[in-house]
N, C-alpha and C positions, 0 to 999 in steps of 0.2 A: 620541189613542187612548182608547177606552173603558177604564175602570179594571179591569173584570173581564177584558177581553181582554188588557190589559197584564200582569196577574198570571198569566194562563194561559200567556203567552209567557215568563214569568220563570223562570229556573233558577239555582240555586246550585251545580249540578253534583252529582256523586255523592260520598257520604262514603267510598267505596272507590276508591282511586287506580287500581286495575286496570281499573275500568269507565269511566275517562275519560282514557285515554292520550293521545288526540288533542288534548285541550284543556288538559292540565296546564301546558304551557308558557305559555299566556296568563294563568294564575292566579299563576304562580310569581314570587317576588321573589328576586333573587340576593344572598342574605345573605353575610356573611363565612364563616359555616359552610359554605355551599354552595361558595364559592370555594375553600376549603381542601380540600374533597372533590374538586373538579374538578382542582385542582393536584396531587392525589395525596398530600396531607399527612395524610389520614385513611384508615384501613383498616377500623376497626370503628365502625359507626353504631348507637347504642343509643337506644331511646325507648320510651315507654309505648305500649300498644295504641292505634292511631288517631293517633299523633303525627306521622306523615308519612314513615316510613322507606321504605315502598314507593313513595311519590311521588318521593323522591330517587333510589331505585334505577331507576325508570322514566325519570326525566329524565337520569340518567347514560347510560342506553342511548340516549336520543334525541340525546345529544351525541357519539355515536360518531364522526361525521365530523370534528368539531373535534379530538377526542382523537387521531384517526388522523394529522392534520397534525402532531401533536407526537410521532408515533412510538409511540402507545399503542393496542393492540388490546384491545377489551373482549369478554369471553365471558360468556354466561349459563350458570351452573351449575344453573339451575332454570328451569322454564317460568314466564314472567311471568304467565300466566293458565291457568285450567283445572286439570286433574289435576296434582298434584305428582309430580315424578320419583321421590321417595323413598317413595311410598305402599306400594310392594311390600315394603319393608323391615319394615313392621309385621307382616306375616304370617310372615316368615322373617328375624328380626333378627340382626345379628352377635352372636356369643356373648359377646364381651367388648369392652372399650374398645380394646384393642390391635388387634383385628380391624377396628374402625372406623377406626383410624389408617391402617392399610394400605389399606383401601377408599378413604378420602378421597384418599390420595396417588395411587393408581392411577387413580381417576376424574379427578382434576385434571390429572395428567400426560397422560392420553390425550385429554382435552378440548383441551388446549393443542396437542398434536401434530396432532389433526384440523384445527385452524384453520391451523396452519403449512403443513400439506400442501395444504389447499384453496386457499391463496393462493400456493402454489409458492414459499415462502420457504426458501431454502437447502436444496433437496431433496437435493442430493448430500451435504451435511454431516450431514443428519438421516436419511439412507437406512437406516442400521444400526438406529437406534431405531425408525423406522417399521416395519421388517421384524420386529423383535422383538415389538412390540406386536401386529402382525398375526398372527404365529405363536401368540401367547398368546391369540388370539381377542378381543382388546380393541378393535382398530381396524378397523372395517368401512368399506366404500366410502362409505356414507351415514351421517351422524351422527344417532343417535337416543339422546337422553339416558337414557331409561328402559332401553333395551337395553344401553347402555354401563354403566349402574350395575349391572345384573344380572351382566354379564360380569366387571366389576371385583370384585364380591362373591365370585363363584365362584373367581376367580384368587387373591384375597386369602386365602381359606381354604386353597387348595393351597399357597401360599407359607408360611403359618403352620404347616401340617402338616409340611412338610419342615424348617422352622426348629426345630420342637419336638423333632426327633430328638436324642438325646444327643450325637451327634457333630457337631451343627450341620447344615450343608448336606451332603446326601449326594452324593457325587461318583462318577461312573462311572470306574473305574480305567483303562479303555481310552481314553476321550476326555478325562478330567479335567473333564467338564462336569457341572453339577448334574443329578441324575436326577429324573424325574417331571414335569419342566416342558419344554414345547416351545419356550418363548420365551427361554430362557437369562437369565431375570430372577430376581434373588435379593433377599433382604432385607439380609442382611449383605454386607459387601464380599467379593467372590469372591477366591480365591487368585490369585496372579500367573499361574499356569499356566492356570487357568480363564479369567482375564481375557484372556489372549492368544488363547484360542479363542472369544472373543465374549461371555462372560458379563458382565453388568452388574447392579449393585444399583439399586433404585428411586431412591435418593438420588443415585446416580451419573448416572442418566439425567436427573434434574432439572438437575444441574450441567452436563451436556452441552448441554441445551436453553438454559440460561442463557448458556453461552459463545457459542452461535449468535446469541442475541438481542443480546448485546453487540456482536458483529461486524457485525450488521445494523442497529444503532442503533434497536432496537425494545424495547418493554416490553409485557407482557401483564397485564391486570387480569381476574381471574376473579370475577364478581359472584355472590353468594349471598344470596338473599332468600327470604321465605315459609317460613323454617325452623320457625316456630310452627305453620303449617298442616301441614307435612310430618310432624311427629311429635306431632301434637295428641292422638292416641289413647293415647299412653303417655309419661308423664313420665320414667320410667326410661330408655326408649329415647331420648327426647329428650336427657336428661342425658348419656348415653354418646356419642351422636352429636356433640353440641356441645362437650363436653369434648375429644373426640378432634379435632374441627375446630380448636379453639384450640391444641392441641398441634402439629398440622400447620402452622398459621399460624406458630407459634414456630420450627419446623424450617425453614420456607421464608424466614424473615426474613433469612437470610444471603445470599439471592439478590436482588440489587438490581433485577432486571428481570422478576421474577415476583411479583405481588402478589395476595393475596386481599382482596376487599372484602366484608365480612360485615355484613349488616343484621339486627339481632337485638333482640327485645323486652326491655325493661328488667327486667320481672318474671322472665323466663326467665334472663337474665344473672345476676340475684341468686340464683336457685335453684341454678344450676350452680356458682357461685363460693362461695356460703355454706358448702357442704360441703367446700370446700378445692380450689383449683385454682392451683397454684404458678405456672403459666405466665401467669396473668392479671396478675400483678404486673409482668411485663415488657412489657405492652402499653401503649405510650405514644401511638400514633397512633390515638386514638379521640375521638369526640364524643358527647355525650348531647343529644338533641333536647329543647328546652324552649320553652314558649310563655308569654309574658306577655300582659297585657291589650292592649298596643300592637300586638304582632305578630298577635294574634287579630283585632283590629279591621282591620288591614291586609288580612288574609286575607278577611274578610267583604266589605270594600269591593272588593277585586280580583274576587271572584266576582260581586258585584252589578253592577259596571261592565263585566263581560264580556257583559252583555245589551245588544245594540245597540238594541233597541226602547226600553229604559229611557233609555239615553244620549241617543237622538234625541228622545224625547218630552219630556225635560226640558232639552235643550240643554246637556249636561254635558261639560266638558273633562276627560276621564278622566285624562290624563297629569298635568294640573295638580293634581287631587285626590290622586292617589297619591303625589305628590312632597311633600305637606304634611300632617303628622299632624293639625293643627288643622282643616284643610279636610275631612279624613276624618271627624273627630268631628262637624263641622257637617252633612255630608251624611247621616250616619247619623241625626242628630237631625231632619233634614228629612223622612225617609221613615218613621221609627219613632216611636212615642209616647214622651214624656219618661220616663214610668214605667209599669210594669205594675201595681204595687200602690200605692195612695195612702198618703200619710203622710210627715211631714217627714224621717224617718230611713230610709225605704225607698230601695233603690239605683236608679240610672238603669236604663233598659231593657237597655242593653248589659251592664252589670255584673250585672244580674239574670240574664240569659241565661247568662253565663259561670259565675256562682255556682251556678245550678241544674244545670249539667252537669259540675260538678267532682266528683271522687271524694273519699275521705276524706283524701287527701294534699293536697287543695286544687288539684290540677292538672286543667285542662280540656283534653281532646284535641280537635284540629280535627274529628275524625270526628263526635263527638257534637254539636258546635256546628253543623256543616254540616247534619246531619240535622234539628236543631231549626229551622234557618232554612227548610228545605224544608217541614217540618211546619207551621210558622206560616203559610207561604204557602198550603198546602193548606187549612188551617182558615179562612183569610180568604176563599178562593175559595168554600168551602162556605157561609160566612156571607152573602156577596153573592148567591149563587145562590138562597138562601132568602128574598131580599128585603131584606137588611140594607143600610143606607145607607153609602156610602163615607166614610171619615173625611176630614176637611178640614184644611188646604187640599191639601198635597202628600203627606200621610201615607198610606202604602200599607197599613198594618195597624192594625186596631182593637185596643186593648189587651185586649179580652175574649178574643181567640183564643190568647194566649200560653200560658195555663195548660192550655188544651185540647190544645196540641201536645206537652206534656211526657210523657204516658203512653207513646206509641209509642217515644220515644227511650229512656226508662227501661226499658221491656220488652225492647227490642233489646239494650241493654247487659247486662242481667241474663242473658238467655238465650244470647246468642252469646259472652259472655265467661265469666261465672262458672259457669253451668250447663254450657255446652259444654266448657270447658277444665278445670274443677275439679269434676267430677261428684260426688266424695265429699262435698263440702260442700253439695250441692243439698238433701238432706233437712233439714239444719239451717236453710237459708235459707227453704225452703218453709214451715216451721213458724213463721216469723216473720210470715207474712202476717196483716195486720190488727192487729198488735201495735203498741206504742208505739215512737217513734223513738229513745228512749234507754233502754237496758236495763242492769240490774245483774247481777252474777254470779248472784245468787239468783233473779232473774226468768228469766234464761236457763236456769238449771238446772231450773227448774220447766217451762218451755216445752219444753225438749229431753229432759226426763226423765233427767237425768244428775246427777252430783255437782257441787258448786261448783268444785272444782279442774278437773274435766273441762270444765265450761262455760267457765272462763277460758281453758283451753288452746285450745278451738275458737274462742273469740272472738279470741284473739291471732292465730290463723291468718287469720281474716277481716279483721283489721286489716292484715296483710301484703298482702292482696289488694285493699285499698282500699275494702272494704265498710263496715267499722266504723272510727270514729275513737275512739281511747282517750282518755278524760277522767277526771277525778277524781284520786285518789292511788294510789300503788302498792298500798296495803293496802285501799283502798275505791275500786276503779275503776268507771267506767261506760263504756258503749259506745254511741256515737251514730252514727246512719245518715245519711249526706249526702243531699241532695235528689235526687241522681242516681238512687238506687234506691227512693225512697219510693213513687212512683206505681205501679211495677210490683208492689210487694208490698202496696199499699193501707195503708201505715203511718199511724198516728195520731200527730199532734204531741203531744209530752210525754214525761215520764219514767215508766217503769213503777213501780208501787207495790211 
């Protein structure tokens, strides 16, 4: 095959997992981390932006048939793609964290009951709960997540209004039932008399569902991902929502057959726990996604070898390559130049790529690396289309195209992460454009027109976001920008005077 034609047929996939649902399985390696998630040993999956949380979430969905054979039903608490279910909460958010707790419980309970009813699982045993949820306007004939969330929010407010009365739950003296609610659903445990007449608490309803699942030999996993997208417009709302979700997770831990599986970004996790979240200390079933050089190389080779045209053109045994780390290194060296930059101390091409896409913590997310791979390919195609000669012998990419591919990845990271999610820092970042890559408190104070203490305070916040790496000493610090962000801001190598 002609080299240009081969490159045009080459794809490393999308850096966004939601855009490549169908092909994720062919890229994926079943690590011990994945096996623990699939076994049910992990409930909370944490990772940096682009670390692969959504990929795991989508793959868990794809394994629903296997899980069903083990008696596990999986439910999506959020749309895997498109508009987020929780977007409407931004315009009319819950007034306080406790309202969010009730909202989450009602939403999750009704979601579970919808699934059990649709599969006709123990309909007689659950008829009472189904009826109460229907009377409360929570359970409709067809499941619509956004509609369910709106109904759950309205009902949560009604429950809290009644609960706020000085006497607790208001009871009709004639019927001994809670007043103001049509579904006989309460927050606190109802009195014995009210219970005899059909009233149940939300927690009591969860326990009743748990009892049915035990008798039927089933478990239910409720999967929650894309929470960073759901509440991106307000960090305060995001904190209330996720802190409440963790509290609900803690409340439901006593139920062995109902599990929440939460996929959450590491920076968001730190933000909601740093201000104090006692429940977080009790979470033991969690994992933090981390990528080292070997796992990133394996990821690159899996995506490279997912191209049949390449495998056939070079007569490659993909299974043999993927089973041997040394063969993966050799194949990468076959298709890529030894080095991008010349010199005895310069890194190899793969290490150069990983290093150029790392943030100030030294971590490189698969998302940025995948985008860089595609950008390098695009630059090589443009070079050949302009009349450039193919590198020899089997090398697919000329070393001249690698630096040309950096700006688009850098700009994407800056705009879709820092600017989009931390807009209050955007003016400070924009003022660094064209400046030196290493700054002092004094130089930052001058650039930002603030005092030295104010400059240090802002710089420390940018350290926490992975933009700056703190260097120097406690009394004489400097702040260094990693390669990831340099091209987007056109930064100049060196220390500010």
